[in-house]
N, C-alpha and C positions, 0 to 999 in steps of 0.2 A: 133520586136513585127509588128504584123502584121496590117494591116489598113482596115477601119468597113466597109466594100461595100458601097456604097453607096443607097441605101437604108434599111442600119440598120440592114440588118438580117445576122444571122452565116450561113454559109456557112454549116459544116462542126463541131456539134459534136460528139466530141470520149464518151461515157457514161460509169462507173466502174461501178459497185456494189462491196462494203468492206463490211471487215465481221473480227476483227482482224484479220485486214494487217498491219499488223503494221513497220515489215525490209520488206514490200517492197513498197508500196503508192508514200514516192519518189523517190526513179527509179524508177518507173514506170513515177509518171507525169512529172520527169523529161525529158524519154524520148522522150514521148510521145508530151510533144511541144515543143521541135529539129524534130521531125519530122513532122509538124504538118503544122510548121514555115519550115521546105523543104518546104511544097506542097507549102504551096506559099497562100490556102484558107483563110479566117474568119472563124474558130472557134473556140469554148471551147472544156475543158473538166470541166465535170460533174457527180464529183461523193457521192454515195446514201450510207450512212454509216449503215448500219443495225442493228444499236446498239453494236460498236463494245466495249472490256469489257476492248483494253490495252491502249497504247498509237496515236489510232489510230483519236482520235477525233480532242487531240491536234497538230499531225501532217497537220490532211492537215487543220485546222484551218490555222497553218503556211504559209501553202501552197498557200491557197487565199489569206492571206494578199499580199504578195510576187507579187504574179499575177489578176489578176485581169478577167485574165478568165476562172485561176480554178473555178466551185462555187460547192457547198455543200448544200445539203438535208440530215441529223441525222435526225432519228427515236427514239425516245422516250425508244423502246427496239429493240430485234432481230423480226420483222416481215418474216423472210420469204425469198430464194429467189426470192423468180414471186410478192412478193409486192415491192420489192426496185428497179426486175427492169418496172414494172408499173411505178413506183414514176421517175424513169430514162426518160419512156416515154412522160412521162407527164410533163414533167418537164424543155426538151433537147427545147431548140427554132430554131437548126438547122433546114436547108433544106435537111439532109441526117444526119443518128444518125448513127455512131459503135460504134458495141461497145463489148464488150470484159472482159476481169476478172481479176481481182487486182492482180494475184501472182504470174504475171510475164512471165505466158505460152504461152497465146496470145504475143509475140515480137510485139512491137507496129513496132517498122524496116519492116514489112508485108502493113502495115497500104496502102500504093500506089497502092499497087494490086486492091484492091476492085477500090480504088477511079477508075484506070484504065476504069476494070472491070466493075461497072456500066456506062458507056459512050457509050458501046455495048449497053444497052436500055431497061436495068436489075432493079423493081425496088428491087429484096434485091438476094445481093451477099451472100455467106455461104463461110465462110469456114475450108475446108477441110485439117483434119491434116496430115502432114507426119513424121513415124516418131517421132510417136508419145511414149512418155516419162513416161505414169503412171501406177499403176502397171494393173497386170494382167487380174486380179479382176474386175477395174473400164472399161479395153476394154469391157471385154466381156458382161460384166453391161449393156451396151453406145447398143453394137452391138445387143442385146438382145433386150432392147428397139425398136432402130431401127426396127428391128427385127417386133415385132408390129407393130409400128406403117404402116408400109407396108402391111402385109399380114393381121393384122385380121382390125386397122382403116384404111382400105384400103389410106392412103398419105404417098402420092411420094417423098423423100427426098433423096438425096445421101448419097451415103455410106459411114457413119464415118464424121458427116460435126458436126460444135461443134457452143458454142453462139460468139466464133469469126462470125465478122456478122455485111455489111452495109446494110442500109435498105433506104427506101423515108421517111419521117418522114409524109405524110402522113399515108401509111401504119401503122409503128409506135402508128400516134392517135388513127389509128382504131381498132387495136388488142385491143389496151389500156380502146381505153369506151366502147368495149362491157357487157354486167352490168353483166354477170358468174364472181363470188366470185374465186373458185380458177381455174387457166385460164394455160395453156399449151403453150407455146408461138410457140415452136418451129411452134407444128400443126396447128395454130388460123392462119400465118404467112403463110402457106400453104389455107387455107382455104380462103380467104380473096383474094386467084384470084390473086395475086403478079405474075411478073416476076418472075425467080427464079435463078440465075447462080452462078456457086461459081471456086475458084479459091483453087487453093491447093498455102500452107506456114505452116512454120516450125513450129514444138513444143517442146516448149523451157518445162526444167526437174524443179519445183518449184523456184521463186529464197529464197523464204528462208518460212522460219514456219509449219504445217504438214495441209493440206486436212483438210477442213470441210463438204467434200460430203463423208461421210464414207454408212456403207450400209441402214442401216436406213434409210439415205433419197434419197438414189438410191430408194430401193421399192417403198418409200413413192411417189414420183415422180412418177415412174413407172405406180403402180394403182392412180392418179390420170389423167393419159393419158388412162386407160384402163378405170376408170367409168364414169371419165367426158366428154365421147367430144365422146363416143356411150354409145347405150344400147348392145349391143353385148354379155356382159356375161351373161344379164337375158337369153337371150336364148342362153349358150350354157350348163348354167343350166336346164330351159327346156330338152335342145336334152340329158342334161343326168340323166332329169330324169328318160326319155321316154324308153332312152335303160336300167336303171334299173329293169323299168315295166315289159321286155319286155324281161329280161331274168327268174325276178322270175316267167311271168307265163310259160317264157318257162320247166322252172324248174318241177315249178305245174306237167306240163300238164307232164310231162319225171316223178312224182314219182302215181298221177293213173294211168298212163298205167303200171310204170315196179310193182303197186300193182299186177291192175287186171289180168296181160297178163302172168307177172311170181309171185305170193304171196311175191311176198319181196320186204319190202319197211317203214324199221327202221330207218330212221339219226336219226344222233346221234346229243349230247346238244352243241359239240364244233362250227358246221357246225351253228347251231342255232344264234348260240353266235359273230357266224362272221358278220352273212348278220343282223344281229344287231345292230355290230357296224359298220361296215360301211355303214349300210344308215344311220343311226344316223349322226355318219358324213360328209355326203356331207348333209342332211336336216343342218344344222351347218353350211356348207361353204354359201348355197345356201341363208338362215336367212344371214349372217355376208353382202355377197353383195345385199340383196336389202334395210335390215338399211343401206349398208354404202349412197345408190342414194338417201333414206331416210333423212341423215342429210343429205346431200347436200339440200334438199332443208328445210329445214333450216335455214344450214346457209346463203341459198340463200335471205330466206325471212326474218330475222333475220337483213340484209342490214348493217350493220357495214363495217364504213370505213377501209382497207383494213392496210393500217399502218396511227402512231401517226408520226406527223414532229413537233423535239425537238424544230430543229436552220436549218435557213438560211442562206450562206451565199454569197457575193457578187447580191444575186438577188435584183432585183424594186419592189416595195411595186405592181405596179401591175399586176410584171409576176407570174408564178410558182400557181397557184387556187390551195384550197384544192380538194379531193379527190373530193368528195364529190360533188362539181362545176366545172365539167371538162367544159373548154371549148369545147370542141368534143366533146360533148353528147349535146352540146345546140342547132346545128350544123348536122348533123348524114351524115354521109359522104359513097356512095355509092362505089364499085369497079368502078366505068365508071369515078369518080368524085378524084377518089385516083388514076386512073393512068393518069388522064389531068396534075389532081396540082403536081405529080411529075414527069412527063415530064417537066411542066416551072420552 
């Protein structure tokens, strides 16, 4: 077992969100602990159980009982991956956070690569997957999302990065303390001004169970990026409306000119019906996007907690403040202070 540092601080927090991962958590915990013991620095392994309905909570209780370095936060229900990630950032005590998925597609044995890379002076180190084992649909969806981040949002991320990443605790606290309710963490990390590096890591097949990240979640995640991080969709709608107006004016001018010059100009009902349907569809789409922005303002104004904690294991009473009483919000962080603390 690793000895605590003289100042009582943990060096690395390995943070993992899990949901219905009863076939993975025991193997994951054993491999992470073995890897971090080989690293030799004081560490903790923090799980956030996002309302699992299988045996995952019981297995996590047993793992935490046998090893005090394993800590668990369990939600009352499923609040979504972004809420689980925020809870991880707020509850971790290490100076560096290593985030990975709970399905063992991120091999824990790759962690030393991140540690070696951050020693070159980076605040955040992303894992770039080699030999990706996901379905073709998942790969295409991820690359489409990253293309949107680079082209529409002007967010520069390396090709095919994943949520397997290492970051300094000040950066994690900074993005977790932001007041917005719907966060896209990869974009916010870039926004923070962190110095970002990459390492190539292996990507393994899922160890057990089925993925919980289907088409609907991928679509919602992409929409969160587009609407939650930019007002450009509204500008695109305005441009589309201007384009239709110009087409309509041109068509009207052509019909009038044709009638005046060649005395020919009886239009058929099919073309009129098609024009009405197209314009109606565009108007509904524009209304939907505007409504999404208004709905986000409504959710933001409600200011409800992102999650409700049912149980914490291996926590001191003074640790892990409530989501509405964040320590990081009491002392606002600037990008400069984040960088200074990350170097210490």
